N, CA, C and O atoms as a Tripos MOL2 file, in Angstrom:
@<TRIPOS>MOLECULE
protein
  308   307    77     0     0
PROTEIN
NO_CHARGES

@<TRIPOS>ATOM
      1 N         -47.0300   38.5200    6.8010 N.3       1 UNK1
      2 CA        -47.5130   39.3540    5.8170 C.3       1 UNK1
      3 C         -45.9250   39.9420    5.1840 C.2       1 UNK1
      4 O         -44.9180   40.0780    5.8780 O.2       1 UNK1
      5 N         -46.0110   40.1820    3.9600 N.am      2 UNK2
      6 CA        -44.8750   40.5130    3.0780 C.3       2 UNK2
      7 C         -44.6790   42.0320    3.4980 C.2       2 UNK2
      8 O         -45.6650   42.7360    3.7140 O.2       2 UNK2
      9 N         -43.3890   42.5190    3.6080 N.am      3 UNK3
     10 CA        -42.9210   43.8290    4.0210 C.3       3 UNK3
     11 C         -42.9280   44.6180    2.7750 C.2       3 UNK3
     12 O         -42.9180   45.8430    2.8930 O.2       3 UNK3
     13 N         -42.9460   44.0500    1.5040 N.am      4 UNK4
     14 CA        -42.8320   44.9540    0.3240 C.3       4 UNK4
     15 C         -44.0330   45.7510   -0.1480 C.2       4 UNK4
     16 O         -45.1670   45.2880   -0.2760 O.2       4 UNK4
     17 N         -43.6650   46.9870   -0.3900 N.am      5 UNK5
     18 CA        -44.6830   48.0220   -0.8310 C.3       5 UNK5
     19 C         -44.3090   48.4140   -2.2660 C.2       5 UNK5
     20 O         -43.1010   48.6090   -2.4030 O.2       5 UNK5
     21 N         -45.0160   48.5690   -3.3110 N.am      6 UNK6
     22 CA        -44.9100   48.8530   -4.4640 C.3       6 UNK6
     23 C         -45.5590   50.0950   -4.9490 C.2       6 UNK6
     24 O         -46.7710   49.9890   -4.7610 O.2       6 UNK6
     25 N         -45.2920   51.0710   -5.4200 N.am      7 UNK7
     26 CA        -46.2130   52.2440   -5.7530 C.3       7 UNK7
     27 C         -45.8680   52.7270   -7.1190 C.2       7 UNK7
     28 O         -44.6870   52.8570   -7.4420 O.2       7 UNK7
     29 N         -46.9420   53.0270   -8.0170 N.am      8 UNK8
     30 CA        -46.6020   53.4790   -9.1790 C.3       8 UNK8
     31 C         -47.9730   54.4310   -9.3990 C.2       8 UNK8
     32 O         -49.0560   53.9320   -9.7050 O.2       8 UNK8
     33 N         -47.8040   55.6270   -9.2340 N.am      9 UNK9
     34 CA        -48.9210   56.5150   -9.4290 C.3       9 UNK9
     35 C         -49.9830   56.1490   -8.2510 C.2       9 UNK9
     36 O         -49.7390   55.9560   -7.0600 O.2       9 UNK9
     37 N         -51.2750   56.1090   -8.9510 N.am     10 UNK10
     38 CA        -52.2860   55.7310   -7.9080 C.3      10 UNK10
     39 C         -52.5590   54.4660   -7.6220 C.2      10 UNK10
     40 O         -53.5140   54.1300   -6.9220 O.2      10 UNK10
     41 N         -51.5430   53.4950   -8.2660 N.am     11 UNK11
     42 CA        -51.9230   52.0980   -7.8490 C.3      11 UNK11
     43 C         -50.7540   51.6420   -6.9040 C.2      11 UNK11
     44 O         -49.6410   52.0490   -7.2380 O.2      11 UNK11
     45 N         -50.8290   50.8740   -5.7960 N.am     12 UNK12
     46 CA        -50.0550   50.3840   -4.8110 C.3      12 UNK12
     47 C         -50.5070   48.9250   -4.5280 C.2      12 UNK12
     48 O         -51.6240   48.4080   -4.5080 O.2      12 UNK12
     49 N         -49.2940   48.4530   -4.3230 N.am     13 UNK13
     50 CA        -49.2050   46.9030   -3.8070 C.3      13 UNK13
     51 C         -48.5520   47.1400   -2.3370 C.2      13 UNK13
     52 O         -47.4680   47.6970   -2.1620 O.2      13 UNK13
     53 N         -49.4660   46.5800   -1.2120 N.am     14 UNK14
     54 CA        -48.9880   46.7060    0.0870 C.3      14 UNK14
     55 C         -48.4950   45.4410    0.6600 C.2      14 UNK14
     56 O         -48.3900   45.3470    1.8830 O.2      14 UNK14
     57 N         -48.1840   44.4580   -0.1140 N.am     15 UNK15
     58 CA        -47.9440   43.0670    0.4260 C.3      15 UNK15
     59 C         -48.8830   42.3370    0.3990 C.2      15 UNK15
     60 O         -49.9460   42.7050   -0.1010 O.2      15 UNK15
     61 N         -48.6850   40.9000    1.0310 N.am     16 UNK16
     62 CA        -49.6950   40.0270    0.9460 C.3      16 UNK16
     63 C         -50.1460   39.6890    2.6000 C.2      16 UNK16
     64 O         -49.4500   39.8980    3.5930 O.2      16 UNK16
     65 N         -51.2980   39.2030    2.5610 N.am     17 UNK17
     66 CA        -51.9450   38.7570    3.8970 C.3      17 UNK17
     67 C         -52.4560   37.3210    3.8470 C.2      17 UNK17
     68 O         -52.8920   36.8060    2.8180 O.2      17 UNK17
     69 N         -52.3860   36.7970    4.8610 N.am     18 UNK18
     70 CA        -53.0740   35.4550    4.9770 C.3      18 UNK18
     71 C         -54.6190   35.3350    5.6520 C.2      18 UNK18
     72 O         -54.9380   36.0260    6.6200 O.2      18 UNK18
     73 N         -55.3250   34.5900    5.1620 N.am     19 UNK19
     74 CA        -56.6870   34.4270    5.4510 C.3      19 UNK19
     75 C         -56.6550   33.6790    6.6440 C.2      19 UNK19
     76 O         -56.0940   32.5870    6.5570 O.2      19 UNK19
     77 N         -57.2350   34.0820    8.0060 N.am     20 UNK20
     78 CA        -57.1380   33.3390    9.1780 C.3      20 UNK20
     79 C         -58.4620   32.3570    9.1470 C.2      20 UNK20
     80 O         -59.3780   32.5070    8.3370 O.2      20 UNK20
     81 N         -58.4200   31.3330   10.1510 N.am     21 UNK21
     82 CA        -59.3880   30.4060   10.2240 C.3      21 UNK21
     83 C         -60.8750   30.8970   10.1200 C.2      21 UNK21
     84 O         -61.7690   30.2830    9.5370 O.2      21 UNK21
     85 N         -60.9980   32.0280   10.7380 N.am     22 UNK22
     86 CA        -62.3360   32.6840   10.6580 C.3      22 UNK22
     87 C         -62.7150   33.5860    9.4830 C.2      22 UNK22
     88 O         -63.6970   34.3140    9.3420 O.2      22 UNK22
     89 N         -61.6410   33.3380    8.6480 N.am     23 UNK23
     90 CA        -61.9550   34.2190    7.1970 C.3      23 UNK23
     91 C         -61.4640   35.6430    7.3570 C.2      23 UNK23
     92 O         -61.7420   36.4300    6.4520 O.2      23 UNK23
     93 N         -60.7290   36.0910    8.4560 N.am     24 UNK24
     94 CA        -60.5010   37.3310    8.4710 C.3      24 UNK24
     95 C         -58.9570   37.7270    7.9310 C.2      24 UNK24
     96 O         -58.0070   36.9450    7.9250 O.2      24 UNK24
     97 N         -58.9340   38.9370    7.5390 N.am     25 UNK25
     98 CA        -57.4790   39.4120    7.1660 C.3      25 UNK25
     99 C         -57.2190   40.5970    7.9300 C.2      25 UNK25
    100 O         -58.1180   41.0930    8.6080 O.2      25 UNK25
    101 N         -56.0400   41.1080    7.8810 N.am     26 UNK26
    102 CA        -55.4970   42.1510    8.5700 C.3      26 UNK26
    103 C         -54.9670   43.1440    7.2180 C.2      26 UNK26
    104 O         -54.2070   42.7870    6.3190 O.2      26 UNK26
    105 N         -55.5140   44.2660    7.3610 N.am     27 UNK27
    106 CA        -55.3760   45.2970    6.1110 C.3      27 UNK27
    107 C         -53.9650   45.9420    6.6430 C.2      27 UNK27
    108 O         -53.9450   46.4570    7.7610 O.2      27 UNK27
    109 N         -52.8300   45.9110    5.8600 N.am     28 UNK28
    110 CA        -51.5590   46.4040    6.0710 C.3      28 UNK28
    111 C         -51.6410   47.6230    6.6470 C.2      28 UNK28
    112 O         -52.5200   48.3770    6.2310 O.2      28 UNK28
    113 N         -50.7800   48.0580    7.6800 N.am     29 UNK29
    114 CA        -50.6830   49.4470    8.2990 C.3      29 UNK29
    115 C         -50.4990   50.5720    7.1860 C.2      29 UNK29
    116 O         -51.1270   51.6270    7.2720 O.2      29 UNK29
    117 N         -49.8330   50.3770    6.3940 N.am     30 UNK30
    118 CA        -49.4950   51.7280    5.3770 C.3      30 UNK30
    119 C         -50.8520   51.6820    4.3840 C.2      30 UNK30
    120 O         -51.2010   52.7600    3.9030 O.2      30 UNK30
    121 N         -51.4930   50.6950    4.1140 N.am     31 UNK31
    122 CA        -52.7050   50.9490    3.6120 C.3      31 UNK31
    123 C         -53.9960   51.4840    4.2890 C.2      31 UNK31
    124 O         -54.9160   52.0460    3.6930 O.2      31 UNK31
    125 N         -53.9270   51.2190    5.6680 N.am     32 UNK32
    126 CA        -54.9670   51.9360    6.5300 C.3      32 UNK32
    127 C         -54.4370   53.3530    6.6720 C.2      32 UNK32
    128 O         -55.1970   54.3200    6.6520 O.2      32 UNK32
    129 N         -53.1980   53.4550    6.8090 N.am     33 UNK33
    130 CA        -52.7120   55.0240    6.8450 C.3      33 UNK33
    131 C         -53.2970   55.8860    5.5860 C.2      33 UNK33
    132 O         -53.9690   56.9170    5.6170 O.2      33 UNK33
    133 N         -52.8340   55.1450    4.4870 N.am     34 UNK34
    134 CA        -53.0700   55.9470    3.3060 C.3      34 UNK34
    135 C         -54.7140   56.2120    2.9390 C.2      34 UNK34
    136 O         -55.1140   57.1980    2.3210 O.2      34 UNK34
    137 N         -55.4750   55.2420    3.3960 N.am     35 UNK35
    138 CA        -57.0150   55.2760    2.9550 C.3      35 UNK35
    139 C         -57.7280   55.7630    4.4410 C.2      35 UNK35
    140 O         -58.9450   55.7880    4.6210 O.2      35 UNK35
    141 N         -56.9260   56.0610    5.2370 N.am     36 UNK36
    142 CA        -57.5890   56.6060    6.5840 C.3      36 UNK36
    143 C         -58.6860   55.6480    7.2040 C.2      36 UNK36
    144 O         -59.8020   56.0290    7.5540 O.2      36 UNK36
    145 N         -58.2090   54.3390    7.2900 N.am     37 UNK37
    146 CA        -59.0160   53.4160    7.8460 C.3      37 UNK37
    147 C         -58.8340   53.1660    9.2370 C.2      37 UNK37
    148 O         -57.7760   52.6790    9.6370 O.2      37 UNK37
    149 N         -59.7850   53.4590   10.0280 N.am     38 UNK38
    150 CA        -59.4630   53.2970   11.3970 C.3      38 UNK38
    151 C         -60.4770   52.2870   12.0970 C.2      38 UNK38
    152 O         -61.5450   51.9820   11.5680 O.2      38 UNK38
    153 N         -60.0280   51.7590   13.4140 N.am     39 UNK39
    154 CA        -61.0590   50.8370   14.1300 C.3      39 UNK39
    155 C         -62.5080   51.3440   14.0710 C.2      39 UNK39
    156 O         -62.7870   52.5280   14.2610 O.2      39 UNK39
    157 N         -63.2900   50.5270   13.8380 N.am     40 UNK40
    158 CA        -64.7710   50.9810   14.0470 C.3      40 UNK40
    159 C         -65.4260   51.2290   12.5810 C.2      40 UNK40
    160 O         -66.6250   51.1280   12.3240 O.2      40 UNK40
    161 N         -64.3140   51.5990   11.6080 N.am     41 UNK41
    162 CA        -65.0060   51.9770   10.2310 C.3      41 UNK41
    163 C         -65.5890   50.9270    9.6640 C.2      41 UNK41
    164 O         -65.1470   49.7810    9.7480 O.2      41 UNK41
    165 N         -66.6650   51.2750    9.0250 N.am     42 UNK42
    166 CA        -67.4130   50.1590    8.0980 C.3      42 UNK42
    167 C         -67.0880   50.0720    6.7610 C.2      42 UNK42
    168 O         -67.3070   51.0470    6.0420 O.2      42 UNK42
    169 N         -66.5850   49.0340    6.2960 N.am     43 UNK43
    170 CA        -66.1600   48.7750    5.1460 C.3      43 UNK43
    171 C         -66.9720   47.7370    4.1680 C.2      43 UNK43
    172 O         -67.3340   46.6460    4.6080 O.2      43 UNK43
    173 N         -67.2320   48.1310    2.8400 N.am     44 UNK44
    174 CA        -68.0440   47.5890    1.9870 C.3      44 UNK44
    175 C         -67.1950   46.6790    1.0660 C.2      44 UNK44
    176 O         -66.2860   47.2050    0.4240 O.2      44 UNK44
    177 N         -67.4240   45.3700    0.9570 N.am     45 UNK45
    178 CA        -66.8200   44.3940    0.0430 C.3      45 UNK45
    179 C         -67.5020   44.0780   -1.3710 C.2      45 UNK45
    180 O         -68.5800   43.4840   -1.3480 O.2      45 UNK45
    181 N         -66.9550   44.4270   -2.5600 N.am     46 UNK46
    182 CA        -67.4980   44.0960   -3.6920 C.3      46 UNK46
    183 C         -66.7480   42.9280   -4.3390 C.2      46 UNK46
    184 O         -65.5860   42.7030   -4.0010 O.2      46 UNK46
    185 N         -67.3110   42.2470   -5.1700 N.am     47 UNK47
    186 CA        -66.5050   41.1800   -5.9290 C.3      47 UNK47
    187 C         -67.1420   41.3070   -7.4330 C.2      47 UNK47
    188 O         -68.2940   41.6230   -7.7300 O.2      47 UNK47
    189 N         -65.9780   40.9440   -8.3490 N.am     48 UNK48
    190 CA        -66.2270   40.7580   -9.7210 C.3      48 UNK48
    191 C         -65.5150   39.2800  -10.0290 C.2      48 UNK48
    192 O         -64.3280   39.0370   -9.8100 O.2      48 UNK48
    193 N         -66.3680   38.4570  -10.5150 N.am     49 UNK49
    194 CA        -65.5190   37.0290  -10.7290 C.3      49 UNK49
    195 C         -64.4320   37.0210  -11.5460 C.2      49 UNK49
    196 O         -63.5400   36.1770  -11.4630 O.2      49 UNK49
    197 N         -64.4570   37.9140  -12.3310 N.am     50 UNK50
    198 CA        -63.1630   38.1060  -13.2610 C.3      50 UNK50
    199 C         -62.1120   39.1260  -12.6430 C.2      50 UNK50
    200 O         -60.9480   38.8070  -12.8860 O.2      50 UNK50
    201 N         -62.2420   40.0530  -12.0440 N.am     51 UNK51
    202 CA        -61.3010   40.9920  -11.7220 C.3      51 UNK51
    203 C         -61.1640   40.9890  -10.1430 C.2      51 UNK51
    204 O         -60.4010   41.8590   -9.7220 O.2      51 UNK51
    205 N         -61.7810   40.1440   -9.1500 N.am     52 UNK52
    206 CA        -61.3870   39.7970   -8.1550 C.3      52 UNK52
    207 C         -62.3540   40.9260   -6.9100 C.2      52 UNK52
    208 O         -63.4430   41.3980   -7.2350 O.2      52 UNK52
    209 N         -61.8390   41.1520   -5.7870 N.am     53 UNK53
    210 CA        -62.4970   41.8310   -4.7200 C.3      53 UNK53
    211 C         -62.0840   43.3700   -4.6530 C.2      53 UNK53
    212 O         -60.9980   43.8080   -5.0320 O.2      53 UNK53
    213 N         -63.0890   44.0910   -4.1300 N.am     54 UNK54
    214 CA        -62.6770   45.5110   -4.0380 C.3      54 UNK54
    215 C         -63.2480   45.8380   -2.4730 C.2      54 UNK54
    216 O         -64.2730   45.3670   -1.9830 O.2      54 UNK54
    217 N         -62.4720   46.6040   -1.9460 N.am     55 UNK55
    218 CA        -63.0290   47.0520   -0.7350 C.3      55 UNK55
    219 C         -63.0670   48.6210   -0.6360 C.2      55 UNK55
    220 O         -62.1910   49.2990   -1.1750 O.2      55 UNK55
    221 N         -64.2260   49.2410    0.1490 N.am     56 UNK56
    222 CA        -64.3030   50.7450    0.0540 C.3      56 UNK56
    223 C         -65.0150   51.1820    1.5480 C.2      56 UNK56
    224 O         -65.9310   50.5990    2.1280 O.2      56 UNK56
    225 N         -64.4550   52.1120    1.8650 N.am     57 UNK57
    226 CA        -65.0080   52.5720    3.1150 C.3      57 UNK57
    227 C         -66.5590   53.1690    2.8530 C.2      57 UNK57
    228 O         -66.8170   53.9460    1.9340 O.2      57 UNK57
    229 N         -67.3570   52.7680    3.6350 N.am     58 UNK58
    230 CA        -68.8320   52.9330    3.5560 C.3      58 UNK58
    231 C         -69.0980   54.3390    3.2410 C.2      58 UNK58
    232 O         -69.9010   54.7000    2.3810 O.2      58 UNK58
    233 N         -68.2640   55.2550    4.1040 N.am     59 UNK59
    234 CA        -68.4530   56.6280    4.0490 C.3      59 UNK59
    235 C         -68.1690   57.1860    2.6740 C.2      59 UNK59
    236 O         -68.5840   58.2930    2.3290 O.2      59 UNK59
    237 N         -67.4450   56.3870    1.8910 N.am     60 UNK60
    238 CA        -66.9310   56.9000    0.4890 C.3      60 UNK60
    239 C         -68.1120   56.4180   -0.4380 C.2      60 UNK60
    240 O         -67.9520   56.7080   -1.6230 O.2      60 UNK60
    241 N         -69.2090   55.7700   -0.1380 N.am     61 UNK61
    242 CA        -69.9760   54.9360   -1.2130 C.3      61 UNK61
    243 C         -70.6460   56.2490   -2.0950 C.2      61 UNK61
    244 O         -70.6460   56.2780   -3.3260 O.2      61 UNK61
    245 N         -71.1640   57.2290   -1.3050 N.am     62 UNK62
    246 CA        -71.8930   58.2670   -2.2630 C.3      62 UNK62
    247 C         -71.0870   58.6770   -3.4420 C.2      62 UNK62
    248 O         -71.5610   58.7520   -4.5760 O.2      62 UNK62
    249 N         -69.7090   58.9690   -3.1020 N.am     63 UNK63
    250 CA        -68.7210   59.2220   -4.2840 C.3      63 UNK63
    251 C         -68.7830   58.3370   -5.2080 C.2      63 UNK63
    252 O         -69.0530   58.6040   -6.3790 O.2      63 UNK63
    253 N         -68.5130   57.0780   -4.7200 N.am     64 UNK64
    254 CA        -68.2400   55.7130   -5.5030 C.3      64 UNK64
    255 C         -69.6000   55.4700   -6.5770 C.2      64 UNK64
    256 O         -69.5600   55.3640   -7.8030 O.2      64 UNK64
    257 N         -70.6230   55.4300   -5.8030 N.am     65 UNK65
    258 CA        -71.9440   55.3630   -6.4850 C.3      65 UNK65
    259 C         -72.2190   56.5160   -7.6110 C.2      65 UNK65
    260 O         -72.8700   56.2530   -8.6210 O.2      65 UNK65
    261 N         -71.7910   57.5340   -7.4150 N.am     66 UNK66
    262 CA        -71.9890   58.5440   -8.2270 C.3      66 UNK66
    263 C         -71.0720   58.4640   -9.5230 C.2      66 UNK66
    264 O         -71.4730   58.6910  -10.6650 O.2      66 UNK66
    265 N         -69.8540   58.1270   -9.1880 N.am     67 UNK67
    266 CA        -68.5940   57.8910  -10.2780 C.3      67 UNK67
    267 C         -69.3170   56.5410  -11.0110 C.2      67 UNK67
    268 O         -69.2970   56.5730  -12.2420 O.2      67 UNK67
    269 N         -69.9080   55.4430  -10.4270 N.am     68 UNK68
    270 CA        -70.1990   54.3900  -11.0140 C.3      68 UNK68
    271 C         -71.4640   54.6590  -12.1060 C.2      68 UNK68
    272 O         -71.4640   54.2740  -13.2750 O.2      68 UNK68
    273 N         -72.3810   55.3040  -11.5320 N.am     69 UNK69
    274 CA        -73.4710   55.6850  -12.3240 C.3      69 UNK69
    275 C         -73.2390   56.5310  -13.4640 C.2      69 UNK69
    276 O         -73.9420   56.4090  -14.4670 O.2      69 UNK69
    277 N         -72.2310   57.4550  -13.3910 N.am     70 UNK70
    278 CA        -71.6700   58.4060  -14.4640 C.3      70 UNK70
    279 C         -71.0210   57.3690  -15.6830 C.2      70 UNK70
    280 O         -71.1360   57.5600  -16.8930 O.2      70 UNK70
    281 N         -70.4740   56.4860  -15.1740 N.am     71 UNK71
    282 CA        -69.7180   55.6930  -15.9950 C.3      71 UNK71
    283 C         -70.6260   54.8150  -16.8040 C.2      71 UNK71
    284 O         -70.3640   54.6230  -17.9910 O.2      71 UNK71
    285 N         -71.5480   54.3350  -16.3080 N.am     72 UNK72
    286 CA        -72.7260   53.3570  -16.8770 C.3      72 UNK72
    287 C         -73.3200   54.3990  -17.6490 C.2      72 UNK72
    288 O         -73.5690   53.9960  -18.7860 O.2      72 UNK72
    289 N         -73.7020   55.8180  -17.4190 N.am     73 UNK73
    290 CA        -74.7540   56.5230  -18.2890 C.3      73 UNK73
    291 C         -73.6320   56.7590  -19.5000 C.2      73 UNK73
    292 O         -74.1510   56.5120  -20.5880 O.2      73 UNK73
    293 N         -72.3810   57.1260  -19.6020 N.am     74 UNK74
    294 CA        -71.5900   57.3750  -20.6690 C.3      74 UNK74
    295 C         -71.4290   56.0710  -21.4510 C.2      74 UNK74
    296 O         -71.3440   56.1210  -22.6780 O.2      74 UNK74
    297 N         -71.3830   54.9050  -20.7980 N.am     75 UNK75
    298 CA        -71.2350   53.7080  -21.7010 C.3      75 UNK75
    299 C         -72.5280   53.4310  -22.5640 C.2      75 UNK75
    300 O         -72.5630   52.7870  -23.6130 O.2      75 UNK75
    301 N         -73.5370   54.0160  -21.9500 N.am     76 UNK76
    302 CA        -74.8490   53.7420  -22.9130 C.3      76 UNK76
    303 C         -74.9090   54.7210  -23.8660 C.2      76 UNK76
    304 O         -75.5440   54.4520  -24.8860 O.2      76 UNK76
    305 N         -74.3540   55.8740  -23.7610 N.am     77 UNK77
    306 CA        -74.5870   56.8890  -24.7050 C.3      77 UNK77
    307 C         -73.8910   56.7520  -26.0870 C.2      77 UNK77
    308 O         -74.0600   57.6110  -26.9520 O.2      77 UNK77
@<TRIPOS>BOND
     1     1     2 1
     2     2     3 1
     3     3     4 2
     4     3     5 am
     5     5     6 1
     6     6     7 1
     7     7     8 2
     8     7     9 am
     9     9    10 1
    10    10    11 1
    11    11    12 2
    12    11    13 am
    13    13    14 1
    14    14    15 1
    15    15    16 2
    16    15    17 am
    17    17    18 1
    18    18    19 1
    19    19    20 2
    20    19    21 am
    21    21    22 1
    22    22    23 1
    23    23    24 2
    24    23    25 am
    25    25    26 1
    26    26    27 1
    27    27    28 2
    28    27    29 am
    29    29    30 1
    30    30    31 1
    31    31    32 2
    32    31    33 am
    33    33    34 1
    34    34    35 1
    35    35    36 2
    36    35    37 am
    37    37    38 1
    38    38    39 1
    39    39    40 2
    40    39    41 am
    41    41    42 1
    42    42    43 1
    43    43    44 2
    44    43    45 am
    45    45    46 1
    46    46    47 1
    47    47    48 2
    48    47    49 am
    49    49    50 1
    50    50    51 1
    51    51    52 2
    52    51    53 am
    53    53    54 1
    54    54    55 1
    55    55    56 2
    56    55    57 am
    57    57    58 1
    58    58    59 1
    59    59    60 2
    60    59    61 am
    61    61    62 1
    62    62    63 1
    63    63    64 2
    64    63    65 am
    65    65    66 1
    66    66    67 1
    67    67    68 2
    68    67    69 am
    69    69    70 1
    70    70    71 1
    71    71    72 2
    72    71    73 am
    73    73    74 1
    74    74    75 1
    75    75    76 2
    76    75    77 am
    77    77    78 1
    78    78    79 1
    79    79    80 2
    80    79    81 am
    81    81    82 1
    82    82    83 1
    83    83    84 2
    84    83    85 am
    85    85    86 1
    86    86    87 1
    87    87    88 2
    88    87    89 am
    89    89    90 1
    90    90    91 1
    91    91    92 2
    92    91    93 am
    93    93    94 1
    94    94    95 1
    95    95    96 2
    96    95    97 am
    97    97    98 1
    98    98    99 1
    99    99   100 2
   100    99   101 am
   101   101   102 1
   102   102   103 1
   103   103   104 2
   104   103   105 am
   105   105   106 1
   106   106   107 1
   107   107   108 2
   108   107   109 am
   109   109   110 1
   110   110   111 1
   111   111   112 2
   112   111   113 am
   113   113   114 1
   114   114   115 1
   115   115   116 2
   116   115   117 am
   117   117   118 1
   118   118   119 1
   119   119   120 2
   120   119   121 am
   121   121   122 1
   122   122   123 1
   123   123   124 2
   124   123   125 am
   125   125   126 1
   126   126   127 1
   127   127   128 2
   128   127   129 am
   129   129   130 1
   130   130   131 1
   131   131   132 2
   132   131   133 am
   133   133   134 1
   134   134   135 1
   135   135   136 2
   136   135   137 am
   137   137   138 1
   138   138   139 1
   139   139   140 2
   140   139   141 am
   141   141   142 1
   142   142   143 1
   143   143   144 2
   144   143   145 am
   145   145   146 1
   146   146   147 1
   147   147   148 2
   148   147   149 am
   149   149   150 1
   150   150   151 1
   151   151   152 2
   152   151   153 am
   153   153   154 1
   154   154   155 1
   155   155   156 2
   156   155   157 am
   157   157   158 1
   158   158   159 1
   159   159   160 2
   160   159   161 am
   161   161   162 1
   162   162   163 1
   163   163   164 2
   164   163   165 am
   165   165   166 1
   166   166   167 1
   167   167   168 2
   168   167   169 am
   169   169   170 1
   170   170   171 1
   171   171   172 2
   172   171   173 am
   173   173   174 1
   174   174   175 1
   175   175   176 2
   176   175   177 am
   177   177   178 1
   178   178   179 1
   179   179   180 2
   180   179   181 am
   181   181   182 1
   182   182   183 1
   183   183   184 2
   184   183   185 am
   185   185   186 1
   186   186   187 1
   187   187   188 2
   188   187   189 am
   189   189   190 1
   190   190   191 1
   191   191   192 2
   192   191   193 am
   193   193   194 1
   194   194   195 1
   195   195   196 2
   196   195   197 am
   197   197   198 1
   198   198   199 1
   199   199   200 2
   200   199   201 am
   201   201   202 1
   202   202   203 1
   203   203   204 2
   204   203   205 am
   205   205   206 1
   206   206   207 1
   207   207   208 2
   208   207   209 am
   209   209   210 1
   210   210   211 1
   211   211   212 2
   212   211   213 am
   213   213   214 1
   214   214   215 1
   215   215   216 2
   216   215   217 am
   217   217   218 1
   218   218   219 1
   219   219   220 2
   220   219   221 am
   221   221   222 1
   222   222   223 1
   223   223   224 2
   224   223   225 am
   225   225   226 1
   226   226   227 1
   227   227   228 2
   228   227   229 am
   229   229   230 1
   230   230   231 1
   231   231   232 2
   232   231   233 am
   233   233   234 1
   234   234   235 1
   235   235   236 2
   236   235   237 am
   237   237   238 1
   238   238   239 1
   239   239   240 2
   240   239   241 am
   241   241   242 1
   242   242   243 1
   243   243   244 2
   244   243   245 am
   245   245   246 1
   246   246   247 1
   247   247   248 2
   248   247   249 am
   249   249   250 1
   250   250   251 1
   251   251   252 2
   252   251   253 am
   253   253   254 1
   254   254   255 1
   255   255   256 2
   256   255   257 am
   257   257   258 1
   258   258   259 1
   259   259   260 2
   260   259   261 am
   261   261   262 1
   262   262   263 1
   263   263   264 2
   264   263   265 am
   265   265   266 1
   266   266   267 1
   267   267   268 2
   268   267   269 am
   269   269   270 1
   270   270   271 1
   271   271   272 2
   272   271   273 am
   273   273   274 1
   274   274   275 1
   275   275   276 2
   276   275   277 am
   277   277   278 1
   278   278   279 1
   279   279   280 2
   280   279   281 am
   281   281   282 1
   282   282   283 1
   283   283   284 2
   284   283   285 am
   285   285   286 1
   286   286   287 1
   287   287   288 2
   288   287   289 am
   289   289   290 1
   290   290   291 1
   291   291   292 2
   292   291   293 am
   293   293   294 1
   294   294   295 1
   295   295   296 2
   296   295   297 am
   297   297   298 1
   298   298   299 1
   299   299   300 2
   300   299   301 am
   301   301   302 1
   302   302   303 1
   303   303   304 2
   304   303   305 am
   305   305   306 1
   306   306   307 1
   307   307   308 2
@<TRIPOS>SUBSTRUCTURE
     1 UNK1         2 RESIDUE 1 A UNK
     2 UNK2         6 RESIDUE 1 A UNK
     3 UNK3        10 RESIDUE 1 A UNK
     4 UNK4        14 RESIDUE 1 A UNK
     5 UNK5        18 RESIDUE 1 A UNK
     6 UNK6        22 RESIDUE 1 A UNK
     7 UNK7        26 RESIDUE 1 A UNK
     8 UNK8        30 RESIDUE 1 A UNK
     9 UNK9        34 RESIDUE 1 A UNK
    10 UNK10       38 RESIDUE 1 A UNK
    11 UNK11       42 RESIDUE 1 A UNK
    12 UNK12       46 RESIDUE 1 A UNK
    13 UNK13       50 RESIDUE 1 A UNK
    14 UNK14       54 RESIDUE 1 A UNK
    15 UNK15       58 RESIDUE 1 A UNK
    16 UNK16       62 RESIDUE 1 A UNK
    17 UNK17       66 RESIDUE 1 A UNK
    18 UNK18       70 RESIDUE 1 A UNK
    19 UNK19       74 RESIDUE 1 A UNK
    20 UNK20       78 RESIDUE 1 A UNK
    21 UNK21       82 RESIDUE 1 A UNK
    22 UNK22       86 RESIDUE 1 A UNK
    23 UNK23       90 RESIDUE 1 A UNK
    24 UNK24       94 RESIDUE 1 A UNK
    25 UNK25       98 RESIDUE 1 A UNK
    26 UNK26      102 RESIDUE 1 A UNK
    27 UNK27      106 RESIDUE 1 A UNK
    28 UNK28      110 RESIDUE 1 A UNK
    29 UNK29      114 RESIDUE 1 A UNK
    30 UNK30      118 RESIDUE 1 A UNK
    31 UNK31      122 RESIDUE 1 A UNK
    32 UNK32      126 RESIDUE 1 A UNK
    33 UNK33      130 RESIDUE 1 A UNK
    34 UNK34      134 RESIDUE 1 A UNK
    35 UNK35      138 RESIDUE 1 A UNK
    36 UNK36      142 RESIDUE 1 A UNK
    37 UNK37      146 RESIDUE 1 A UNK
    38 UNK38      150 RESIDUE 1 A UNK
    39 UNK39      154 RESIDUE 1 A UNK
    40 UNK40      158 RESIDUE 1 A UNK
    41 UNK41      162 RESIDUE 1 A UNK
    42 UNK42      166 RESIDUE 1 A UNK
    43 UNK43      170 RESIDUE 1 A UNK
    44 UNK44      174 RESIDUE 1 A UNK
    45 UNK45      178 RESIDUE 1 A UNK
    46 UNK46      182 RESIDUE 1 A UNK
    47 UNK47      186 RESIDUE 1 A UNK
    48 UNK48      190 RESIDUE 1 A UNK
    49 UNK49      194 RESIDUE 1 A UNK
    50 UNK50      198 RESIDUE 1 A UNK
    51 UNK51      202 RESIDUE 1 A UNK
    52 UNK52      206 RESIDUE 1 A UNK
    53 UNK53      210 RESIDUE 1 A UNK
    54 UNK54      214 RESIDUE 1 A UNK
    55 UNK55      218 RESIDUE 1 A UNK
    56 UNK56      222 RESIDUE 1 A UNK
    57 UNK57      226 RESIDUE 1 A UNK
    58 UNK58      230 RESIDUE 1 A UNK
    59 UNK59      234 RESIDUE 1 A UNK
    60 UNK60      238 RESIDUE 1 A UNK
    61 UNK61      242 RESIDUE 1 A UNK
    62 UNK62      246 RESIDUE 1 A UNK
    63 UNK63      250 RESIDUE 1 A UNK
    64 UNK64      254 RESIDUE 1 A UNK
    65 UNK65      258 RESIDUE 1 A UNK
    66 UNK66      262 RESIDUE 1 A UNK
    67 UNK67      266 RESIDUE 1 A UNK
    68 UNK68      270 RESIDUE 1 A UNK
    69 UNK69      274 RESIDUE 1 A UNK
    70 UNK70      278 RESIDUE 1 A UNK
    71 UNK71      282 RESIDUE 1 A UNK
    72 UNK72      286 RESIDUE 1 A UNK
    73 UNK73      290 RESIDUE 1 A UNK
    74 UNK74      294 RESIDUE 1 A UNK
    75 UNK75      298 RESIDUE 1 A UNK
    76 UNK76      302 RESIDUE 1 A UNK
    77 UNK77      306 RESIDUE 1 A UNK
């Protein structure tokens, strides 16, 4: 894994990871610390064919869903 970390406001780059033979990755320690990800936490993986993958803690889903549906509603207005 790369040891480089880049930060510009709310966007951060934590380095690179390799996908293991079983399709697993290790989330960099600084990212786990910042997002308070601990062993046993449930994570949800979303994908957009053009934008890539996104990962969110399941416990944050209600906040994420609320923001998502609000953005859809605004787009429809």
